[in-house]
N, C-alpha and C positions, 0 to 999 in steps of 0.2 A: 897530799899526793896519793895516788892510787896504790892500793896494797899489791895489786898484781896486774899483769897485762890483760888477764881475762876480765877483770872488773872494768877496766877502762874500755875494753871492746864492747861489753854489754851496754854501758852508758852511751857510748857513741851510736850504737845500733838503735837504741831507743829514741835518741834525738833524731836520727834519720827517719824513723818511722813516723814520728810526730810531724816532721817537715813534709813527708810525702802526703800524709792525710790532710794536712792543712792546705797543701797545694791543690789536692783534688777537690776539697770543699770550696775553696775560693776561686776555683778556675772560672766558673760561670760569672762570678761577680767581676773578675778582672776583665773578662771579655766585654761585659756590659759597660764597664767603666771606660774601655777603649773606644766604645762607640760614641758618635756625636750625640748631641742632645735630641735632635729629631728622631734618630734611630732608636734611642731609648724609649721615647714616647710611643713609637710604633710597637715595640715589644710589649710595653705595658698594656696597650689597647688590645693586642692579640691575646694576652693572658686574661684580660677581663672578659673578652668574648668567649674564650674557652670555659671560664667559670660560669658564665650565663647559660651556656649550652647544657651544663650538667643537670639542672632541675628539670629541663624539658624532656629528659629521658624518662621521667615519672608521670608524664601527662596521661590523662584518661583515654580510653578508646574513642570516645566521641571527639576529643581534640585531634587524635590521629586521623580520624575520618575527615575532619574539617581540613586538615593539611593536605589530604589526598584529593580533595575535591578541586575541581577547576574553579577559576575565578568567578564565572557566572553562577555556578552552583552555590558558592559561599555567599554571594550577594543575595540570592533568593532565600537562603536560610536565615540570614540576618533580618530580612524584611519580615519573614514569618514570625520570628522571635519578637520583634519590636511591636507587632500588632496583636500579640496575645493580651487578653483582658481578663481581669478578675471581677466577678460580680459579687457585690455585698449581699449576702443572704439575709432576707427579712425574717422576722419571727413567724413561727408556724401557728396560724390561727385557722378559723373554720370556713369562712365564706370568701370566695375568690373575688377580688376587685383589683382594678389596675391602680398602680401608684408609682411614684417616681423614686428611683434609687440611683446610685452612682456606680458606673463602671470605671475601674481603675486600670490604666494601662501605662506602658512606659512613656507614652506621649502626653499623659495627663489624665485628668478626671473629667468625665462628661456624663450628664444625666441621661437616663433612658427610662422607658416605661416597661415594667414587668408586672406579672400577675402575683398578688399576695392574697392572704386570707385574713378576714376580719373575724374577731371573736363573736360568737353568738351567745347572747345573754337572755335568760328567762327571769322574770320577776313575778312571783306568785304570791297572792295574799288576799286580804279582806278589802273592805271599802277604802281603806287608806291607799291601797295600790290602785284600785279602780279610779278614784278621784285624783290620785297622784299622776296617773298617765296623762290626764287632761291638763293638769297644771304644768307637767314637765314639757309638753309641747309649746306652751306659751312662754315658759321661763327659759328653757335651754334649747328649744328647737328639737329636731329629731335625735333620738338616741342619747339624750342627756348631754349632748355636745361631745361625746366620746367617739373614738374610732372603733365602733362596735355596732352590732345589729341587736337592738334590744326589743324584746317582745314582752308585753304586759298581759298578765292573766289575773285580773282582780275581780272579786265577786263580793258584793255586799253581804255582810252577815256571815262570811265564811269562818268556820271554826277549824281547829287544827286537824281534825279528822278529814277535812276536805283537801288537804295539801297533796297527799299522794295520789288520790283519784284524779285531781286536776293535772298533775304531772304526767301520769301514765296516759291520760286521754290525749294530751298533746303529743306524747311520744309515739302514739300510733300513726300520726300523720307526718312526723319529721324526726330527724336524728336528735339525740340528746344535746343539750347546750354545752358550751365550754364553761359557763359560769351560771350558777343557780342562786337566786336571791329569794328568801322566804320571809314574809312578814305576816304572821298569824299567831293566834293564841289569846289575843286580848278578849275575844268574845267567849272564851272558855272559862275565864276567871269568875269564880262564884258558882260555877256548875260542877267543878271538881277541885280537889285539893291541889295546891301548887306543886307538891311533890309528884303526884301522878301526872300532871300536865308536863312537868319537866322531863319525866321519864319517857313519856310518849314522844316528845320532841327529839330527845337524844336517840331513841330507838329508830325512829323513821329516818332521821338524817344519816345515821350509821348504815341503815339499809341501802340508802341511795349511794352512799360512799362505797359500799362493797360492790354494788352492781355497776357503778360507773366511776372507777377509780381516777380516771383522767378529768372528770368534771369537778371544778372547784365550786365550793358552796359558801354562802354568806348568810348568817342568821341575823335578821333585823329584830332588835330587842323590842319588847312591848313598851310602848311609850306611855307617858302620863296622860290622863284625861280628867276632865272636871266631873263627869258623870259616868257611872258604870251601870250596865243593864241588870246585873244579877247580884247586887249587894251594896253595902254601904261603901262610900268612896274610901274611907280610911282603911277598912279591912281589905278591900280589893287592891288598894295601892300597896299594902304590905305584901300581899300574895304576888303581885307583879314584881316587886323587888326580889322576892325569893326565887322566882323563876329565872329572872335575868341573871341573878348571882350564880345559880346553878349552871346556866348555859355559858356564862363567862368562864367558869372554871373548866368546863368540859368541851369547849369549842375545838380544842386541839385534837380530841378523839375523832372528830368528824373531818379533820383536816381542812377546816374552814376559817372564815373571818367573822368577826362580830361587829355589827353595825349598831352603834349606840346613838341615841337621840338626846344628848345631854341638855340641849337648849329648848326642848319642848317642856315647859313647866305649866302645871295646871292653873297656877295663879295668874298667869299672863292672859288677860282678857283679849288681847289682839291676836292670840294664837288660835282660839277656838270659836266655832260658830255658836249661835245661841243654844243649840242642843247640848253643848258641853262635851261632845264626842268628836265630831269631825273638825277638820282644820280649815282655817281661813287661807286666803292667798299667801299671807305672810307665814302662816304655820306650815303650809305645803312647801314653801321655799326652804324653810329650815329642815323639814323632813327629807326633802329630795337632796339637799346639799350633803347630808350625812351619807345617803346611799351613793351619790355620785362620787364623792371623795374616796369612799372605800373601793368602789369599782375601779376607779383610776389607779389606786395603789395596786390592786390585783393585776391589772393589765400591765403596769410598768414592771412588776416583779416577773410576770410570765415572759415579757419581752427580754429582760436581762438574762433570765435563766436559759432561754433558747439561744441567745447569742453565745453564751459560754459553751 
């Protein structure tokens, strides 16, 4: 039993407040329950539509402009958007030539012809380069079968001191190449120490690197021979190894590549002509394959770097 009348009144008042709040909370639910099933579905659909309208209040200004446009204007804008195309950019090379690339649009991919540039390559050296040019045309066709423009500057008996004059002479008539290949030094063996020859090679190539930083260079190692002009074969061959070893260690300083002729062996009679110096058809094929594979690697690397 209640201790007093006031306590009883407080409890009854609290129950009444709870009833009132419960009535207010459940009022909408009772109204909905009194409705028929189709009417309840209509209410749910309306609530969903209201919920869907809320995110559209945060649309961008471009979307608002689209909504304010008339129906023909919206159609014209859709057509313009669908016809936009993206062109795949080709690697940056030096000589412009037409080639086929792909244009990507919303309607699919279609080929088109655009103007790209082909790398320009100079190959400078002694009689190995002069004779190699003739053999290359027979074996590989034009430009060693590469997507490049190759120019050959070979001179019989050239020593290392003739490399820079030959380069600058051609530079007076045309722009510098993208890639420079040098094969010389074999005719210097026996006339100077291998240490001095290696120093001159590194100095001259570093000079070109400083003057033409965008030009890539490749040093072609001095290959084996059966006969040497200025000394005994055993001694000259040891000097040759010393020079190649030095250039192999320091090729990174000139930012270039090393072309090695590992399969040109002096004891292979099918490789050399009777003079023991110049190469046969089979020997030129081996010699040119080393150059061609290195150039191909340089071109592929340049292409991937430009795409990135």
